[in-house]
C-alpha positions as CSV (number, residue, x, y, z in Angstrom):
1,M,-28.5,-184.0,8.4
2,E,-27.0,-181.0,10.1
3,I,-25.0,-180.4,13.4
4,V,-25.9,-177.6,15.8
5,L,-23.9,-176.5,18.9
6,V,-25.9,-174.2,21.2
7,A,-23.7,-171.8,23.2
8,P,-20.5,-173.9,23.0
9,E,-17.8,-172.8,25.5
10,I,-14.6,-174.6,24.6
11,P,-12.9,-173.8,21.3
12,H,-11.3,-177.2,21.1
13,N,-14.6,-179.1,21.1
14,S,-16.1,-176.8,18.5
15,G,-13.0,-177.2,16.4
16,C,-13.4,-181.0,16.6
17,A,-17.0,-180.7,15.5
18,A,-15.8,-178.6,12.6
19,R,-13.3,-181.2,11.6
20,L,-16.1,-183.9,11.8
21,S,-18.3,-181.6,9.7
22,A,-15.6,-181.4,7.1
23,A,-15.0,-185.2,7.2
24,L,-18.7,-186.0,6.7
25,G,-19.8,-183.1,4.5
26,L,-22.4,-181.9,7.0
27,K,-23.2,-178.3,7.8
28,L,-22.1,-177.0,11.2
29,H,-24.2,-174.3,13.0
30,L,-23.0,-172.5,16.1
31,V,-25.6,-170.6,18.1
32,E,-24.4,-167.6,20.2
33,P,-23.3,-166.8,22.7
34,L,-20.0,-168.5,22.0
35,G,-17.4,-169.0,24.8
36,F,-14.6,-168.1,22.4
37,S,-13.8,-166.0,19.3
38,L,-13.9,-167.4,15.8
39,E,-10.4,-166.1,15.6
40,D,-9.3,-168.3,18.6
41,R,-6.1,-170.2,17.7
42,Y,-7.3,-173.3,19.6
43,L,-10.4,-173.4,17.5
44,K,-8.4,-173.1,14.4
45,R,-5.8,-175.7,15.6
46,A,-8.5,-178.3,16.5
47,G,-10.0,-178.0,13.0
48,L,-6.5,-178.4,11.6
49,D,-6.2,-177.6,7.8
50,Y,-9.8,-178.7,7.2
51,W,-11.4,-175.3,7.6
52,P,-11.7,-174.8,3.8
53,L,-14.1,-177.8,3.8
54,V,-16.3,-176.6,6.6
55,E,-19.7,-175.1,5.8
56,L,-20.2,-173.0,8.9
57,A,-23.2,-170.9,10.0
58,V,-23.2,-168.7,13.1
59,H,-26.6,-167.6,14.5
60,G,-27.2,-164.8,17.0
61,D,-29.7,-166.9,19.0
62,W,-31.9,-170.0,18.9
63,P,-34.8,-168.4,17.0
64,A,-32.4,-167.2,14.3
65,A,-31.0,-170.7,14.0
66,L,-34.5,-172.3,13.8
67,A,-35.4,-169.9,11.0
68,A,-32.3,-170.8,9.0
69,L,-32.7,-174.5,9.7
70,S,-36.4,-174.5,8.8
71,S,-35.7,-173.8,5.1
72,S,-33.5,-176.8,4.6
73,S,-36.3,-179.4,4.5
74,P,-40.1,-179.5,3.9
75,R,-40.5,-181.6,7.1
76,P,-41.6,-179.5,10.1
77,I,-38.7,-178.3,12.1
78,G,-40.1,-179.8,15.4
79,Q,-40.0,-183.3,13.8
80,R,-36.4,-182.9,12.7
81,L,-34.8,-181.9,16.0
82,R,-32.8,-184.4,18.0
83,L,-31.8,-182.8,21.3
84,F,-28.8,-184.5,22.8
85,S,-28.9,-184.4,26.6
86,A,-27.2,-186.2,29.5
87,R,-30.5,-186.1,31.3
88,G,-33.2,-188.4,29.8
89,G,-34.8,-189.2,26.5
90,T,-34.2,-192.2,24.3
91,S,-30.9,-194.0,24.1
92,L,-28.9,-193.0,21.0
93,F,-28.8,-196.7,20.1
94,E,-32.6,-197.0,20.2
95,T,-33.4,-193.8,18.4
96,N,-34.7,-193.8,14.8
97,F,-33.1,-191.0,12.8
98,E,-34.2,-189.4,9.5
99,K,-31.9,-188.2,6.8
100,D,-32.9,-184.5,7.4
101,D,-32.6,-184.6,11.2
102,I,-30.9,-181.8,13.0
103,L,-28.6,-182.9,15.7
104,V,-28.5,-180.3,18.5
105,F,-25.9,-180.3,21.3
106,G,-25.6,-177.9,24.2
107,G,-22.7,-176.1,25.8
108,E,-20.2,-178.0,27.9
109,S,-21.2,-176.7,31.4
110,K,-24.9,-176.1,31.0
111,G,-26.1,-178.4,28.2
112,L,-29.2,-177.3,26.3
113,P,-31.5,-174.6,27.7
114,A,-34.3,-176.1,29.9
115,E,-37.0,-174.4,27.9
116,L,-35.8,-176.1,24.7
117,L,-35.7,-179.5,26.3
118,E,-39.2,-178.9,27.8
119,L,-40.7,-177.7,24.5
120,H,-39.3,-180.7,22.5
121,G,-39.1,-183.3,25.3
122,D,-40.0,-186.2,23.0
123,R,-36.9,-185.4,20.8
124,R,-34.3,-185.9,23.5
125,V,-31.5,-188.4,22.9
126,Y,-28.9,-189.5,25.4
127,V,-25.7,-191.6,25.3
128,P,-25.7,-194.3,28.0
129,I,-23.0,-193.9,30.6
130,R,-22.3,-195.5,34.0
131,S,-24.0,-194.1,37.1
132,G,-21.8,-191.6,38.9
133,V,-20.4,-190.1,35.7
134,R,-22.0,-186.7,35.0
135,S,-21.5,-186.5,31.2
136,L,-19.2,-187.2,28.3
137,N,-17.0,-184.7,26.5
138,L,-19.0,-182.7,23.9
139,A,-16.7,-183.4,21.0
140,N,-17.0,-187.2,21.7
141,V,-20.8,-187.1,21.9
142,V,-21.0,-185.0,18.7
143,C,-18.8,-187.6,16.9
144,L,-20.5,-190.7,18.2
145,G,-24.0,-189.2,17.8
146,T,-23.4,-188.0,14.3
147,Y,-22.0,-191.2,13.0
148,T,-24.7,-193.3,14.7
149,A,-27.5,-191.0,13.4
150,M,-26.1,-191.2,9.8
151,V,-25.9,-195.0,9.9
152,R,-29.4,-195.4,11.5
153,A,-30.9,-192.9,9.0
154,G,-29.4,-194.9,6.1
155,L,-27.1,-192.0,4.9
156,P,-24.0,-193.1,3.1
157,L,-20.7,-192.7,5.0
158,P,-17.8,-191.3,3.0
159,D,-16.2,-193.8,0.7
160,N,-12.7,-194.0,2.1
161,D,-10.3,-196.9,1.9
162,G,-7.9,-195.3,4.4
163,R,-5.8,-193.4,2.0
164,H,-5.3,-189.7,2.5
165,E,-4.9,-187.1,-0.2
166,A,-4.6,-183.5,1.0
167,H,-7.4,-181.2,0.0
168,P,-6.1,-178.7,-2.7
169,R,-6.8,-175.8,-0.3
170,A,-5.3,-177.5,2.8
171,S,-2.1,-175.4,2.7
172,E,-4.1,-172.2,2.8
173,D,-4.2,-170.3,6.1
174,V,-8.0,-170.4,6.4
175,R,-9.5,-168.9,9.6
176,P,-12.7,-170.3,11.0
177,S,-14.3,-166.8,10.9
178,S,-13.8,-166.8,7.1
179,R,-16.0,-169.9,6.8
180,V,-19.1,-168.3,8.2
181,R,-21.9,-168.0,5.6
């Protein structure tokens, strides 16, 4: 399972997604344009000292991201996409996920591009919210969506009894930009 943020705008949300990526051992993909620099201090701060654990890929556009993601599983890319949208689809809690699914989230103000949602309309997933509320915070949806997808796909969650042991590289001053592969 992999996490993709398409045109994220707020560094804090992407930093939170990076921290989640580190916590779960999932690769994080950012698709340009980004609304911030990978040198942004708020991005770094939101990811705390977990940047050494983040496997990060940055793609110049959606076609480049698709090309990279296509090679990570023999299953056709169109069957692996799960497009998170505040506008329609199947409830997160009624969606069947697969172990090699790609969880795709759009930018904070615009969501996913309309053409992407139209092309893969049957792959849309939404989080139920009350009428009158436009949407949830991106970082919250990425976290909720990723944990739910992992559990529903039968992927093991990290084995953690609540103790914390700092990663050996946690004290290093690792910048998000240095994690891009």
